[in-house]
Every structure is written in structure tokens, then in C-alpha cells.
C-alpha positions in Angstrom: 7.1 -20.4 62.5 10.7 -21.4 64.8 9.2 -21.0 68.9 11.5 -21.2 71.4 10.0 -21.9 75.0 12.6 -22.0 78.6 12.2 -24.6 79.9 9.8 -24.6 83.8 8.8 -20.7 81.9 6.4 -18.9 81.0 8.7 -17.2 78.3 8.6 -17.9 74.3 11.0 -16.5 72.3 9.2 -16.0 68.8 12.3 -15.3 66.3 10.2 -12.0 63.9 9.7 -12.5 61.0 13.0 -11.7 58.3 12.4 -10.8 54.1 16.4 -11.9 54.5 18.1 -14.9 53.6 20.5 -16.9 56.3 22.7 -16.5 53.4 22.4 -12.3 52.7 22.5 -12.1 56.9 26.6 -13.8 56.1 26.7 -12.0 52.8 26.2 -8.5 54.5 28.3 -9.1 58.4 30.6 -10.1 56.8 30.5 -6.9 54.0 30.2 -4.9 57.1 32.5 -6.7 59.3 34.7 -6.3 56.4 34.0 -2.1 56.8 34.8 -2.0 60.2 37.7 -3.2 60.6 38.8 -0.7 57.6 37.5 1.8 60.5 37.6 1.5 64.1 41.2 0.6 65.1 41.2 -3.3 66.2 43.7 -4.3 68.9 45.8 -7.2 67.8 46.6 -8.6 71.2 46.4 -11.8 71.6 46.3 -11.8 75.7 42.9 -10.1 74.8 41.3 -11.4 72.2 42.5 -15.3 72.8 40.6 -14.2 75.5 37.7 -13.2 73.9 37.5 -16.1 71.8 37.5 -18.4 74.1 35.1 -17.2 76.0 33.1 -16.3 72.4 32.8 -19.7 71.2 31.7 -20.8 75.4 29.3 -19.3 74.8 28.3 -19.7 70.8 28.2 -23.6 71.9 24.8 -22.6 74.2 22.7 -21.5 71.7 19.6 -23.5 72.0 19.4 -25.5 69.0 16.9 -24.3 67.5 18.7 -21.4 66.8 22.2 -22.5 65.7 22.3 -22.0 61.1 24.7 -23.9 60.5 25.6 -20.7 57.9 27.0 -18.8 60.4 30.9 -18.7 61.1 30.3 -16.5 64.6 34.0 -14.5 65.3 34.9 -12.1 68.0 37.8 -9.4 68.0 38.8 -5.9 70.0 37.8 -2.4 69.7 40.9 -0.2 70.5 38.8 2.6 72.2 37.6 3.2 75.4 34.1 3.5 75.1 31.6 1.4 76.5 30.1 -0.5 73.4 29.8 -3.9 71.8 28.0 -4.8 68.5 27.8 -8.5 66.1 26.9 -8.4 62.6 24.4 -10.6 60.5 25.6 -13.8 61.0 28.0 -13.7 63.9 31.1 -11.5 63.5 31.4 -10.2 66.8 33.0 -6.9 68.2 33.4 -6.1 72.3 35.2 -2.6 72.4 38.4 -2.1 74.4 36.4 0.2 77.6 33.4 -2.4 78.1 36.1 -5.5 78.8 37.3 -2.7 81.4 33.7 -1.5 83.0 33.2 -5.1 83.7 33.8 -6.6 87.7 33.4 -10.1 86.3 33.8 -12.5 83.6 30.1 -13.1 84.1 29.9 -9.8 83.4 31.6 -9.2 80.2 29.7 -12.7 79.6 26.3 -11.4 79.9 27.2 -8.5 76.6 28.2 -11.5 75.0 25.2 -13.4 75.1 23.0 -10.5 75.0 24.4 -10.0 71.0 24.7 -13.8 70.2 21.1 -13.6 70.9 20.6 -10.9 68.9 22.5 -13.2 65.6 21.0 -16.3 66.7 17.5 -14.4 66.5 18.9 -12.0 63.6 17.1 -9.3 64.6 19.5 -7.2 62.9 18.4 -8.0 59.3 14.8 -8.4 60.8 15.2 -5.2 61.7 15.9 -3.5 58.3 13.3 -5.8 56.8 11.0 -3.3 58.5 11.4 -0.4 56.1 11.9 -1.5 53.0 14.3 -4.6 51.7 17.4 -3.5 50.6 19.7 -4.5 49.1 23.0 -5.9 50.5 24.8 -3.1 49.2 23.6 -0.3 50.2 22.3 -1.9 54.1 26.5 -2.8 54.1 27.1 0.8 53.4 25.4 2.2 56.5 26.0 -0.6 59.5 28.9 1.1 59.9 27.1 4.6 61.0 24.7 3.1 63.2 27.6 1.9 65.3 29.9 5.1 65.8 26.8 7.4 66.3 25.7 8.3 70.3 28.6 10.0 71.2 29.6 11.3 68.4 26.3 12.7 68.0 23.0 12.0 68.5 22.7 11.2 64.5 25.1 8.8 62.9 28.0 10.9 60.7 27.8 10.0 56.7 30.5 11.8 56.2 28.7 15.4 54.7 28.7 18.3 56.9 24.8 17.9 57.7 24.6 13.9 57.7 22.3 11.4 58.8 22.3 8.6 59.5 20.4 5.4 59.3 18.6 3.4 62.7 19.6 -0.6 61.1 20.8 -2.2 64.4 19.3 0.1 67.0 17.4 -2.5 68.6 13.7 -1.8 69.4 12.7 -3.3 72.2 10.6 -6.0 71.4 13.9 -7.2 70.5 15.9 -6.2 73.2 14.3 -8.3 75.4 14.0 -11.0 73.2 17.7 -10.8 73.4 17.8 -10.2 76.8 15.9 -13.7 78.0 17.6 -15.2 75.8 20.8 -14.6 76.8 20.3 -15.8 79.7 19.6 -18.9 78.6 22.5 -18.6 76.7 24.8 -18.0 79.9 23.7 -20.6 82.1 24.1 -23.4 80.5 27.6 -21.9 79.5 28.5 -22.0 83.5 27.9 -18.2 84.1 24.9 -16.4 86.4 22.5 -14.7 84.4 22.3 -12.6 87.0 25.4 -10.9 86.1 24.4 -9.7 82.6 21.8 -7.8 84.6 24.5 -6.8 86.7 26.4 -5.4 83.9 23.8 -3.7 82.0 23.1 -1.3 85.9 27.2 -0.7 85.2 26.5 0.7 81.7 23.5 2.5 82.9 26.0 4.6 85.5 27.6 5.9 82.7 25.3 7.3 81.2 23.3 10.7 80.5 24.2 13.3 76.8 27.2 11.8 77.4 26.3 8.6 77.8 27.6 4.8 76.1 26.6 4.0 72.5 25.7 0.3 74.1 22.6 2.3 75.5 21.6 4.4 71.9 21.4 1.3 70.3 19.9 -0.9 73.0 17.2 0.9 75.2 16.4 -0.6 78.0 12.9 -1.9 77.1 11.5 -1.1 80.8 11.9 -3.5 83.9 15.3 -5.2 82.8 16.7 -6.0 85.5 13.3 -7.6 87.4 12.1 -9.8 84.2 16.3 -11.3 83.9 16.6 -12.0 87.9 12.9 -13.4 87.6 14.0 -15.2 84.0 17.4 -16.9 85.9 15.3 -18.1 88.8 13.6 -20.4 86.3 17.1 -21.0 84.7 19.9 -23.8 85.7 23.8 -22.4 85.9 25.8 -26.5 84.7 29.0 -26.6 85.3 29.6 -22.7 87.6 32.9 -21.0 85.9 34.1 -20.1 89.2 37.8 -19.5 87.8 38.5 -16.0 87.5 42.0 -16.2 86.9 42.1 -15.1 83.5 39.6 -12.5 84.4 41.5 -11.0 85.7 44.8 -11.1 83.8 43.1 -10.0 80.9 42.0 -6.7 82.4 45.3 -6.0 84.6 47.4 -6.1 81.0 44.3 -4.1 79.1 46.4 -1.2 81.6 49.6 -1.6 81.0 48.8 -1.1 77.4 48.6 3.2 76.2 45.2 4.7 76.5 42.3 3.5 74.3 41.0 6.5 72.1 37.5 7.4 72.2 35.4 6.4 68.6 35.6 9.8 67.5 38.8 10.0 67.9 39.7 6.5 66.5 37.6 7.6 63.7 39.0 11.7 62.8 42.7 9.1 63.3 41.6 7.5 59.7 43.7 7.2 57.0 42.0 10.4 54.8 39.8 9.7 52.1 38.0 6.9 53.8 34.6 7.7 55.8 32.0 5.4 58.0 30.7 2.7 56.0 34.3 1.8 54.1 34.1 3.8 51.3 34.8 6.5 49.2 33.0 9.9 49.0 32.4 10.4 45.1 35.3 12.7 43.7 34.7 16.8 43.8 36.4 20.3 43.8 34.7 23.0 45.5 34.7 26.4 42.9 33.7 29.8 44.2 31.1 29.4 41.0 28.8 27.9 40.5 25.7 27.4 38.0 22.2 27.6 37.8 20.1 24.6 38.4 18.8 23.8 35.5 15.0 24.1 34.6 15.2 20.6 33.5 14.7 17.8 36.3 16.2 14.0 36.6 13.5 11.5 39.3 15.4 9.7 41.0 13.5 6.9 43.1 15.0 6.4 46.7 14.8 2.6 47.2 11.3 2.0 48.7 11.5 5.5 50.5 10.4 8.3 47.7 11.3 9.4 44.6 12.2 12.8 44.3 12.8 15.3 40.7 16.3 17.9 40.5 17.8 19.6 39.0 19.2 17.5 35.1 22.7 19.5 36.4 22.6 18.3 40.1 24.9 15.1 40.5 23.3 11.8 43.2 25.8 11.8 46.4 24.6 8.6 48.0 25.2 7.7 51.4 23.4 5.7 53.4 20.0 6.9 54.0 21.1 10.1 53.7 21.7 11.5 50.3 23.1 15.2 48.1 21.7 16.2 45.3 24.9 19.3 44.2 26.2 20.9 41.0 29.5 20.6 39.7 31.9 23.2 41.8 29.4 22.9 44.9 30.6 20.1 46.5 34.2 18.3 47.4 36.7 17.3 50.1 37.5 19.7 52.8 39.3 18.7 56.7 39.3 15.3 55.0 35.3 15.2 54.5 32.9 15.4 52.5 30.5 18.7 51.8 28.3 20.7 49.8 28.0 24.1 49.4 24.8 24.2 46.8 22.1 22.2 47.0 19.6 19.6 48.6 20.5 16.8 51.0 17.9 14.6 51.7 17.8 11.4 54.6 16.3 9.4 57.4 16.9 10.0 61.3 17.5 7.1 63.5 13.8 6.1 65.3 12.4 9.4 66.8 10.3 11.4 68.5 6.6 10.9 67.6 6.3 14.1 68.1 6.8 15.9 65.3 8.1 19.0 67.0 10.4 17.2 69.2 11.8 15.6 66.0 13.2 18.3 64.1 14.9 20.4 67.1 16.2 17.4 68.3 17.2 17.2 64.4 18.2 20.7 64.5 20.3 20.3 67.9 22.5 17.0 65.9 22.5 19.3 63.2 24.4 22.5 65.3 25.9 20.1 67.9 28.2 20.0 63.8 28.2 23.3 62.6 28.4 25.3 66.4 27.3 28.5 64.4 24.2 27.0 62.6 21.6 29.5 63.7 17.2 29.4 63.2 16.0 32.1 61.4 12.3 32.8 62.8 10.0 30.2 64.2 9.3 27.1 62.2 5.8 27.0 60.1 4.3 24.7 59.2 4.3 22.8 55.6 3.5 19.7 53.5 5.4 17.3 51.7 3.8 14.7 49.9 0.5 14.8 51.7 1.9 14.8 55.1 2.8 17.6 57.9 5.1 18.8 57.9 7.2 21.5 59.0 9.2 24.1 56.9 12.5 25.7 59.5 15.3 28.6 58.4 18.6 28.3 59.3 21.4 30.2 59.2 24.7 28.9 59.0 28.4 29.7 58.3 30.0 27.1 56.0 33.0 25.5 57.1 34.3 25.7 53.6 33.8 28.4 52.7 33.4 30.9 55.3 30.8 32.5 54.3 27.1 33.2 54.8 24.8 30.7 54.3 21.2 30.1 54.4 19.8 26.8 55.0 15.7 25.4 54.1 14.6 22.5 56.3 11.7 20.5 55.7 11.2 17.8 57.6 7.9 15.1 58.2 7.4 11.9 60.9 7.2 8.4 58.3 4.5 5.6 59.6 7.7 4.0 61.6 8.4 7.2 63.6 11.9 8.0 61.8 11.9 11.6 61.1 12.2 12.5 56.5 14.3 15.7 56.0 15.5 17.7 53.7 17.8 20.0 53.9 18.9 23.3 50.8 21.5 24.7 51.5 23.3 27.6 49.3 24.9 31.0 50.4 22.8 33.5 51.1 24.3 35.9 49.0 22.6 33.5 45.7 20.3 31.5 47.8 17.6 34.3 46.1 18.5 32.5 42.9 18.2 28.9 44.7 15.5 29.5 45.9 12.3 28.6 43.3 14.4 25.0 42.3 14.5 24.1 45.8 10.7 24.4 46.6 10.3 22.8 42.9 12.7 19.9 44.7 10.6 20.1 47.9 6.8 19.8 46.9 8.7 16.7 44.3 9.9 14.7 47.1 6.1 11.5 46.4 7.1 8.6 49.6 7.0 5.6 47.9 7.4 3.0 51.1 
């Protein structure tokens, strides 16, 4: 296994085990980058993009030789949104939000965030994180990346295109990976001529923007604890070669950004994305909502969802896949409403990002996230114990008024905790005046769930 020791320091950084090949990293990153470019507004302004490209190239040249994968191709683009965020995809594509550049106090602070993201790529954290759950098919994984990127302020659980839609935890790094990226990023910064303490300063700037409406970067990059302290300690062991002292390019770019029209938030930008497109770049399956929906068949079809779970649903329900969120619904019970895919009859099953280890708290967090996009949703009584494939779970009855039909609907929510801390959920939905006719079908679906991971 490859090990990296920082000169004159005890720190060792060992890249994690990875089920993916380097070539798969490249393919995944390229496909995901195409989706990002389709869905998010890229700032095509040479004064800004050339500056970020030059800065990025300087940092890439400082990656330690043992972590320079010849297969990788680092590219740099600026997203024209004002949220403070930056992200890099497997294989090298990086996107820096305009808001991140505007918030920085020096070029070194911008370099610090970029060095951190480059470190995630060099250490292959994205695919290593994915491989912890299962070995996903590339197309399935790529389709989920954008949902992870636009999480945070758009909703504490990533929208995947349905009215409930829950996204995945991909690209939300563990605290262990965060510390690795901090330490390797500090080394890259020093080799590129920047003070590693600027990385710590930028993280402090980001954290000052925290709270319930804080930057998405904080959600995807949790503080390992004592971040500023250990970066400062690491910086003492590093020599900054050929320090970069000329800040005129940085100052020109910040001044130029102020002359441009105000950037939208990521949420606003997503709302303005071309109609018929959903986060992840994939078109939703077509469908038309109707007033009459065929009753659930007593025959069933069984679906295997990766290495996560197996479920049996009425044979006249269609599978509608959206990343880690899968909806099973009958014809007439799913379709488009105000540019979003919705369903009025059926079951959605999915997995949240890393959740609280307390099942009740994790379930409450999920409810609050659902309620955030469904303000008329209410609990009907207390949650009650249940079992999902022998695991302890919770069942909760909810009520809502469908934005698509204006009808009252009844929702059955069932949750259980996975071994890795994520929350598996199943949401059964039908109009309230039809729910009794669906209850037995929903119960059979819930009872059929078998965890396979």
C-alpha cells in the first residue's frame, strides 16, 4: 500500500483502499463533469477562468510524485453562483463557485480550498467513499454526483427530482478523509509557494458563514476537529519554496467580479435550468398524471437495487430510478408538475446521506427535510416500532396536500438504520380517499424489503 510521509513530521497519509480502477475514476469524473456543465451556470469569462486555471495548474504541479496519476486530467471551471463552495470530481475536473473566490481574503485562501480539493482527487477519496457501500456501476454513480453537489442549502437531503426525492452521500467526505486532504493540501500549498496557514484561514472564513443556512462546503466537508490547530502544526514542518507574494492578479479578479451582474444562488440556478432536466443531467421517465389509476396488482415483480436491498412490488407498477432513490408507481400515478417529476400513488425507497446514529433523531431529520419541500405535510400521531428485514425500524403516518393534484394524501413512512449510519427509508403514498385500498399492497411491499448489502 502506498504511504506518504511529510518531511520532518510524524504525519503519514495512506490513500484508502479503492475498488475502482484509475480509468474508472477518469470515466466517472468526465461523465459527472458533463452533467455539472449541463445543469449549473459555468462562468465563461476569460479574466476569471484563466486566473483559476493558472492557479490550479500551479497546485497540480506541486502534487507529490507518488500521488501523480498520469491517467488523471485536472481541469478548472468557475460556477457562476454566489454560494461558498468548491468541489472536485474523480479523475480531476474541479469546479470553484464564484462565491468562494469573492469570499477569500487572499490568493492563498483560494489556493487552500483548491489544494484541499485536489488532494481528495489525488487520494481518490470520491470512489473510495463510494466503494465502502458497494461497487456501483459507473452510470449509476455518475447520475448521483450532481445531487450530492447541490445539497446543503437546497435542502438538507439532496433533491433527486421527485417531490420527496432523497439523494446520496457521495462526495460528502468522512472526517478521516477530510484530515487527509487538509494535510496533503498543506504540503501541496507549501510546494506551490503558498502559506498553508491560508488554508486554515479560509476554513475559518467558511465556518463564519455557518449555521442552518451555512455553505454547502461545510455539509460535504465536515470539520474533523481541531482543524486549524493541526494545519498550523503541520505548517511548522513545511518549507514554503519561492513564496508567491504578488497579489495583483487576485485583486484584479475580485474587482472584476464586482462589475458582473449579481450571481444567483445554486437553488435559483437549478430552478432556471432547462425544463425537463433534473439534477444529474438525466431526463425523468415520461408519464402523465390521471384521475383514474389502476388498482395494485396482486401479482408482484421483484427488483434488486444494487447490493443494497431487494423488494417486491405490484407487477403493474413501474420502476423509476433516480440515483439512490427509486420510485415504484402505476401508470397515471406519476408524471410532471411544474417541471418536476411527482408521483401520487406508489412507494419511494432510498437512502439518505450519513445520518444521526439515533434512529428516532435520524427519522425526525428526514421528516423535517421532507416538510421543507412539502410545507403542508403533518405527522398523524406518534411513530411506532416496526421491523425492516429483522432490523429495528420506525413507522410514521403523515398527511399532505399534493401540490400536483390539490388532493389530500396519506403517507406511510418507514425507516431503519444501516450499518454505515445511513438511513434507509420507504415512503408509501396514495390519495387519502384511496389509501385503504392501497394499504395491504403497501404493507406487502414493506414486508418484502430484504437488505442485501
